[in-house]
N, C-alpha and C positions, 0 to 999 in steps of 0.2 A: 205688447211692445212693438212687434213687427208692424201691426196695423197702424200704430201711432207713427212709426218711422215712415211708412209709406205715405201717410197723409201729410207729414211734414215735407217729404220730397215733392209731392204733388203741389203743395202750397208754394214751395220754393220755385218750382218750375213755372207755375202760373205767374209769380212775381217777376221771374226772369223774362217771360214772354212779354209782360207789360212794360218792363224796363227797356226791352230791345225794340220798341215800337218805332224806331227811326231816329235820325239825328246823327250827331258826331260821336264816334267812339273816342273817349279820352281815357287816360289812366285812371282818373277819378271814377268814370263809368265802369271800367273793368273792376276796380276795387269794390265799388258798390255792388256790382253784379256778383262778384265772388263771395261777398259777405253773406248772401242769402243761401249759399250752398252749404253742404254739410261735411262733417268729419264723422266717420263711423266710430263706434265704441272701440277704444284701444288704438285709434289712429291708423288702422290698417287700410282704410279706403278714404280718400279725400277727393272731393269734387272741386274743380276750380275753373278759371277762365283763362284762355290762351291770350297773351298780350303781343304775340308776334315772335316771341323768343322763349318765354317762360310761361308756366302756369301760375296764376295768382290764386292762392287758396283762400278759404273763408276767414282765415286769421291774418290776411294780407301778406302772408309769407310767400316768397317766390320759390317755385320748384322747377329745377332745370328740365326742360323737355329736350331729349336728344334731337339734334338738328336733322339727322337722317330720318327719324320718325316724322318730324314736323314737315320735312320736305316731301317725303313719300306720300304722306296723308294729305298734303296741300292744306295744312291748317291755316286759318286766317284769324285775325284779331276778333275776339268775341266768341269763338268756339268754346263750348263747355267740354271739359275733359274729366275723366275719372282716373285717379292715380291709385293703384293698388301697391302697397308696400309689402313685398313678400317676406316670408320668414327669414330668408337669407339676406334681407336688406335691399334687394334689387327693386327698382321702380318699374312698374308696368303701367303704361298709359293706354287709355282707350278714349276715342272721341265719342261722346254721348249726346252732344247737342250742337250740331253744326248750324251756323247762321246762314241766311240766304247769301248767295254769291253772285258775282258778275266777273267777266273777264275783260281785260283791256290789253292793248298792245302798246309797248313802249320801247325805248332804246336803253341799252345797258351803258352806264358811264361809271367811271372810277373817279372819286373826288380827291382832293389834295391830301387827305389822310390815308388814302389807299382803300377806302371803303367803297363797295359796289352798291349802286342804286339803279333802279329802273325809272326813267323819266317817262311818265304817262299822264295824259290829261293836264300837262303843264306843271306837274308836281313830282318830286323825287320820292320814290318808295324804297325803303330798305328791303333787302332780300337776304335769305340765308345763303351763306357761302357754300354750304353743302349742296344746295340745288344747282348753283352755278358750276361747281366742280363736276357734278354728275353730267350736266349737259355740255361740259367743256366750253362754256360761254366766255366770250371776250368782249371788252369794251367795243361798242359799235354794232354789236349784234342786236337784233330785235328780239324782245322777250315778251311772251304772253304771261301776264300775272293774274292771279285770282285775288279779288278783293271782296270785303263784305258789301252786300247790296245795300244801297241807300244809306251808307255810313262812310264818313271820312276816316281813313286809316293811315297809319305810318308805315306799316309792313305789308308786303304783298307776297303771295306764295307763287313760285315759278311753276307755270303749267308747261311751257315749251319754249324752245329757243330756235330762232331762224338765224343761221350764221350770216354775217354781213355779205360774203361772197355768194352764198346760195340765194339770197333774196334777189340780187341782180341777175343771176343766172336763170332763176325761175321766171322773172319778168321777161327776159329775152326769149325764153322758150315759149312763153305764152304769146308774145308778139309774133314769133315765127309761125306758131300754130294758127293764130288768127289770120295772118296774111295768106297762108296756104289754103285755109278754108275759103277765103274770098276768091282766090284763083280758081278753085274747084267750082264755086258757084257761078263764076263768070263763064266757065267752059260749058256749063249745062245750058 
């Protein structure tokens, strides 16, 4: 039975790799990807796909991923997660299949509904509030987000924040350092 289960997991992972071969990540893709994953006997372990906020299981059911875990782990859309449901009913998540990633720099904005988004590459990306709170980010700050490589996504994972005032101060500092280097060279 164990060998059979391992072969099923290997087959599911191969299907997953084939399905993730590029293109746009859509909810339909996430649902399709999640359906090839497994639920262990008794429902104690469930594999699913992260959609930016939740894990989608093979039964198309959404499982809430704690935002602090998603933020700290920098989960991105398409990552494969394993959910273990403990005897006491607690949920324990583990990232088991990260997708390839890329980083982009954008500006933090707050829309008319009060939701925060990072505008990068001409597109607004949703981000988890827990990440922004951790970095004490405010609208106008520059934010580095992590996105799936070669895939269009709706959500980004916050990597780092450059405060609006710090960016200007750092640029001024670099300019001062550059001009002092030139003076030293002229003196030589």
